[in-house]
C-alpha positions in Angstrom: 25.5 14.2 -13.2 25.0 16.0 -9.9 28.7 15.7 -9.1 31.4 13.6 -10.6 31.1 10.1 -12.0 32.0 8.2 -8.8 29.1 6.5 -7.0 29.0 5.6 -3.3 26.3 3.3 -2.1 25.9 2.5 1.6 23.4 0.0 2.9 22.7 0.1 6.7 21.2 -3.1 8.0 20.6 -4.2 11.6 23.5 -6.7 11.3 26.0 -5.0 9.0 26.8 -2.0 6.9 27.7 -2.7 3.3 29.4 0.0 1.2 30.5 0.1 -2.5 32.4 2.6 -4.5 31.9 2.4 -8.3 33.6 4.6 -10.9 32.9 5.3 -14.5 36.0 4.6 -16.7 36.6 4.6 -20.4 35.9 0.9 -20.5 32.7 1.0 -18.4 32.0 0.8 -14.7 34.5 -0.5 -12.2 34.2 -1.5 -8.6 36.9 0.4 -6.7 36.1 -0.7 -3.2 33.7 -2.6 -1.1 33.4 -3.2 2.7 31.2 -4.9 5.2 31.3 -3.8 8.8 29.2 -5.0 11.8 26.5 -2.5 12.7 26.6 -0.9 16.1 24.2 1.4 17.8 21.0 0.2 16.1 18.4 -1.9 17.9 14.8 -2.6 17.0 15.1 -0.4 13.9 16.1 2.8 15.7 19.3 4.5 16.9 20.0 3.4 20.5 23.7 4.3 20.7 24.5 7.4 18.6 28.2 7.3 19.5 28.7 3.7 18.4 26.8 4.2 15.2 28.7 7.4 14.5 32.0 5.6 15.0 31.2 2.8 12.5 29.9 5.2 9.9 33.0 7.4 10.3 35.1 4.2 9.7 33.1 3.5 6.5 33.6 7.1 5.3 37.3 7.1 6.1 37.8 3.8 4.2 36.2 5.3 1.1 38.1 8.6 1.5 41.3 6.7 0.9 40.0 5.7 -2.5 37.9 8.6 -3.8 37.0 12.2 -3.1 33.8 11.7 -1.1 32.7 15.3 -1.5 32.7 15.0 -5.3 30.9 11.6 -5.3 27.2 10.8 -5.8 26.0 9.2 -2.6 23.0 7.1 -1.7 22.2 5.5 1.7 19.7 2.7 2.0 18.4 1.0 5.1 15.9 -1.6 6.4 15.8 -0.1 9.8 12.5 1.7 10.7 9.1 1.5 9.1 8.6 1.7 5.3 5.2 2.0 3.8 3.7 1.8 0.3 0.9 4.2 -0.5 -1.2 4.6 -3.7 -1.9 8.3 -4.2 -4.1 10.2 -6.7 -4.1 13.9 -7.5 -5.5 16.1 -10.2 -5.2 19.7 -11.4 -6.5 22.1 -14.0 -4.0 22.8 -16.7 -6.2 25.4 -18.5 -9.7 26.7 -18.0 -10.1 27.7 -21.6 -8.2 26.4 -24.6 -6.3 23.2 -24.1 -2.6 23.8 -23.4 0.4 21.4 -23.8 1.4 19.8 -20.5 5.0 20.7 -19.6 7.5 19.1 -17.2 7.0 21.6 -14.5 3.2 20.9 -14.4 3.9 17.2 -14.1 6.4 17.7 -11.3 4.1 20.0 -9.4 1.3 17.5 -9.7 3.4 14.7 -8.4 4.7 16.8 -5.5 1.2 17.9 -4.6 0.2 14.2 -4.4 3.3 13.3 -2.3 2.6 16.3 0.1 -0.6 14.6 1.1 1.5 11.9 3.0 2.1 14.4 5.8 5.2 15.7 7.5 6.0 12.4 9.3 6.5 10.5 6.0 9.5 11.0 3.8 8.8 9.9 0.2 11.7 7.8 -1.1 10.6 6.0 -4.3 7.9 7.6 -6.5 6.4 5.4 -9.4 3.9 7.0 -11.7 1.3 4.3 -12.5 -0.9 6.3 -14.9 -1.8 9.8 -16.1 -5.3 10.7 -17.2 -5.9 13.6 -19.6 -9.3 15.3 -19.4 -10.6 12.4 -17.3 -10.8 10.1 -20.4 -7.4 9.4 -21.9 -4.9 7.3 -20.0 -1.3 7.8 -20.9 2.1 6.9 -19.5 3.8 10.3 -20.3 1.6 13.4 -20.7 4.4 15.9 -21.5 3.6 17.7 -24.7 0.0 16.6 -24.9 -2.8 19.3 -24.9 -5.1 19.1 -21.9 -7.5 21.1 -19.7 -7.3 18.6 -16.8 -4.6 16.2 -15.7 -4.7 13.4 -13.1 -1.9 11.2 -11.8 -1.9 7.9 -9.9 1.3 7.1 -8.0 2.8 4.3 -6.0 5.0 5.8 -3.3 7.4 4.0 -0.9 7.9 6.3 2.1 9.8 6.2 5.4 7.8 6.8 8.5 10.0 9.3 10.5 8.0 8.7 13.7 9.2 5.1 14.0 13.0 5.8 13.8 15.5 8.7 14.2 17.9 7.1 11.7 17.3 9.6 8.9 17.8 12.6 11.1 20.9 11.0 12.5 22.3 10.4 9.0 21.6 14.0 8.0 23.8 15.1 10.9 26.7 12.7 10.2 27.0 12.3 6.4 27.7 14.9 3.7 24.7 17.1 3.1 23.9 15.9 -0.5 22.8 12.3 -0.3 19.8 10.3 -1.2 17.9 8.0 1.2 16.2 4.8 0.1 14.6 1.6 1.1 17.0 -1.4 1.1 14.1 -3.7 0.0 13.2 -1.6 -3.0 16.8 -1.0 -4.1 17.5 -4.7 -3.6 14.6 -5.6 -5.8 15.6 -3.1 -8.5 19.1 -4.5 -8.6 18.1 -8.2 -9.2 14.9 -8.1 -11.3 14.5 -7.7 -15.0 11.9 -5.3 -16.5 10.0 -8.3 -17.8 9.6 -9.7 -14.3 8.5 -6.4 -12.8 6.0 -5.9 -15.6 4.4 -9.4 -15.5 4.5 -9.8 -11.7 7.1 -11.0 -9.2 7.6 -11.3 -5.4 11.0 -10.3 -3.8 11.7 -11.6 -0.3 14.5 -10.0 1.6 15.6 -12.4 4.4 17.3 -9.9 6.7 18.7 -10.1 10.2 16.0 -8.6 12.3 13.0 -9.0 9.9 11.9 -10.3 6.5 10.6 -7.8 4.0 8.4 -8.6 1.0 7.7 -6.5 -2.0 5.5 -7.5 -4.9 5.8 -5.9 -8.4 3.1 -5.8 -11.1 2.9 -3.6 -14.2 6.4 -2.4 -13.6 5.8 -0.8 -10.1 5.7 -2.0 -6.5 2.1 -2.8 -5.5 2.5 -4.4 -2.1 5.1 -4.0 0.7 5.1 -5.9 3.9 7.6 -6.4 6.8 7.5 -9.6 8.9 9.1 -9.2 12.3 11.1 -12.4 12.0 14.6 -12.7 10.6 17.9 -14.6 10.7 18.6 -13.4 14.3 15.7 -15.5 15.4 17.3 -18.5 13.7 20.6 -17.7 15.5 18.8 -17.3 18.8 17.1 -20.7 18.3 20.5 -22.4 17.7 21.9 -20.7 20.8 19.1 -21.8 23.1 18.8 -25.4 21.8 22.5 -26.1 21.9 23.4 -23.9 24.9 26.0 -21.8 23.2 26.6 -18.1 22.7 25.0 -16.0 20.0 28.4 -15.6 18.3 29.0 -19.3 18.2 25.5 -19.9 17.0 26.0 -17.5 14.1 29.2 -19.2 13.2 27.4 -22.6 13.2 24.7 -21.2 10.9 27.1 -19.6 8.4 29.7 -22.4 8.4 27.6 -25.6 8.8 23.9 -24.6 8.4 21.4 -26.1 6.1 17.7 -25.4 5.5 16.8 -29.0 5.1 17.4 -32.1 7.2 17.3 -35.8 6.9 20.2 -36.3 4.5 22.2 -39.4 5.4 25.5 -37.5 5.1 24.2 -34.9 7.6 23.5 -37.6 10.3 27.1 -38.9 9.9 28.8 -35.4 10.0 29.9 -34.2 13.4 30.2 -30.5 14.3 32.3 -29.2 17.2 31.5 -26.0 19.0 32.0 -24.2 22.3 29.5 -24.0 25.1 28.2 -20.9 26.8 31.3 -20.5 28.9 33.4 -20.3 25.8 35.6 -23.2 26.9 33.7 -26.4 27.2 33.7 -28.5 24.0 30.4 -29.8 22.6 29.4 -31.7 19.5 26.3 -32.2 17.4 25.5 -33.7 14.0 24.8 -31.5 11.0 21.4 -33.0 10.9 20.6 -31.8 14.5 21.6 -28.3 13.5 19.6 -28.4 10.3 16.4 -29.4 12.1 16.6 -26.2 14.2 17.3 -24.0 11.2 14.6 -25.7 9.1 11.9 -25.1 11.7 12.4 -21.3 12.0 13.0 -20.8 8.3 9.8 -22.7 7.4 7.9 -20.6 9.8 9.2 -17.4 8.2 8.6 -18.6 4.6 5.0 -19.7 5.6 4.3 -16.2 6.8 5.6 -14.9 3.5 3.4 -17.5 1.6 0.3 -16.3 3.5 0.9 -12.7 2.4 1.8 -13.8 -1.2 -1.4 -15.9 -1.5 -3.6 -13.1 -0.1 -2.3 -10.8 -2.8 -2.8 -13.3 -5.6 -6.3 -14.0 -4.4 -7.2 -10.4 -5.0 -6.0 -10.5 -8.6 -7.9 -12.9 -10.9 -5.1 -13.1 -13.4 -2.7 -14.4 -10.6 -4.9 -16.5 -8.4 -4.7 -19.8 -10.2 -1.0 -20.1 -10.6 0.6 -17.2 -8.7 2.9 -14.5 -10.1 4.6 -15.4 -13.4 8.0 -14.2 -12.0 7.6 -16.4 -8.9 9.7 -15.7 -5.8 13.1 -14.1 -5.7 15.2 -14.3 -2.5 17.8 -11.7 -1.4 19.5 -10.8 1.8 21.9 -12.7 4.1 19.4 -15.4 4.7 19.3 -16.3 1.0 22.9 -17.7 1.4 21.8 -20.5 3.7 22.6 -23.9 2.2 19.6 -25.7 0.6 17.3 -22.7 1.1 16.0 -23.0 -2.4 14.9 -26.6 -1.7 12.9 -25.5 1.3 11.4 -22.5 -0.5 10.3 -24.6 -3.5 8.6 -27.0 -1.1 6.8 -24.1 0.8 5.7 -22.0 -2.2 5.1 -24.6 -4.9 6.2 -21.9 -7.3 9.3 -21.0 -9.2 12.0 -19.7 -6.8 15.5 -18.3 -7.4 18.2 -16.4 -5.5 18.4 -12.9 -6.8 21.7 -11.3 -7.5 22.9 -8.3 -9.6 24.1 -10.8 -12.3 20.6 -12.2 -12.7 19.3 -8.7 -13.8 19.9 -6.8 -17.1 21.6 -3.9 -15.3 24.9 -2.4 -16.6 27.9 -4.6 -16.1 30.5 -3.7 -13.4 34.1 -5.0 -14.1 36.1 -7.2 -11.8 33.4 -7.7 -9.2 31.7 -11.0 -9.7 32.0 -12.0 -6.1 29.9 -8.9 -5.2 27.6 -9.2 -8.1 26.7 -12.8 -7.2 26.2 -12.0 -3.5 22.5 -11.4 -2.5 23.8 -9.5 0.5 25.0 -6.7 -1.7 21.8 -6.4 -3.7 20.6 -3.2 -1.9 23.9 -1.4 -2.3 24.1 -2.3 -6.0 20.6 -1.1 -6.4 21.8 2.2 -4.9 24.4 2.5 -7.6 21.6 1.9 -10.2 19.4 4.5 -8.7 22.2 7.1 -8.8 22.8 6.3 -12.5 19.1 6.7 -13.3 18.8 10.0 -11.4 21.9 11.3 -13.2 20.5 10.2 -16.5 17.2 12.0 -15.8 19.1 15.2 -14.8 21.1 15.1 -18.1 17.9 14.6 -20.1 16.3 17.5 -18.3 19.3 19.8 -19.0 19.2 18.7 -22.7 15.5 19.4 -23.0 15.9 22.9 -21.4 18.8 23.6 -23.7 16.7 22.6 -26.7 13.8 24.6 -25.6 16.0 27.6 -25.1 17.5 27.2 -28.6 14.0 27.1 -30.2 12.8 30.1 -28.3 15.9 32.1 -29.4 15.2 30.9 -33.0 11.6 32.1 -32.8 12.7 35.5 -31.5 15.2 35.7 -34.3 12.6 35.2 -37.0 10.3 37.7 -35.3 13.0 40.3 -35.4 13.6 39.7 -39.1 10.0 40.8 -39.9 
């Protein structure tokens, strides 16, 4: 591991900041702490009030410091704020001009880095997925290390953060401990709720966030499409506020407490909901069906935009165009918690739909945390924990390989000296 065996995952959304502390114990992994605080200082995906954002992040770090030594923990920070792009990159190099030489790990890493460098200085590569390696322009392989070659080519899928659209990453580098990873909330959320089979066969993850809705499609184990739709749950809340002449705070309470994505139920027509007017004092009343109609209209609009993007992708892939992706649609984010959303989504997509949570994946179990593992809001933070585990595992494997290589080199030298 880079540091200790404590993992801190912080997910910064435009509505709230979620954080988790997970520790490795003799019995497995255990959730030590979780928190959710309202985001301040971010608007439109960028930092607009540095003091307010610094205060809430300091509060997050102070809470975690009461439980663990932050300086000795592995830290990842994810966000949906700013612009994230998916690029497919190709790069090749000559391994040897003469006799074919075995490809080593350094050669592969240099090749990937060379491909990533072509993104330019404004883009920060966050998630790098090798799709295919080609040896000597003829042989396609998944892992070229140890194989003899004169020429090596790589194809990558890279999710990157466009620094020119947001100052968030620069801000975090000034505020947080130096050694932390930065990631896309959408990608980490998908990684935390999907199975390897779904990613391999094809699946679409929809993150219903506060300011926007993000869509990522997987095929052959890697992300192949990434899109952000500038409509989210705040637009649902704003609609409720306007239609019923109430504050945004009261509108959000109505959505969370009484909201439904479908209307027309007889029980909804009979159920009365009391709330406060814009002045915060006058009492008002509507039926649950009235509220559901407003919520339904905006959510259907958002899902229809996702459906258009989904169908456009499937139409370009003959194997998916007749029936859609085998894995269907997986919903995460705060919007996924709206009552009866699955019913609406099934009606819109006419495909299999489920709510994605950590417990629906095959990831390592975490003790005493089912309320978090079953909550689609915490999917990105839990994906951050998984990403730290994987990076630590890769580091250990590299150290082991280097140790083995060193042992064999010493053994060869020993035999040489004997003769």
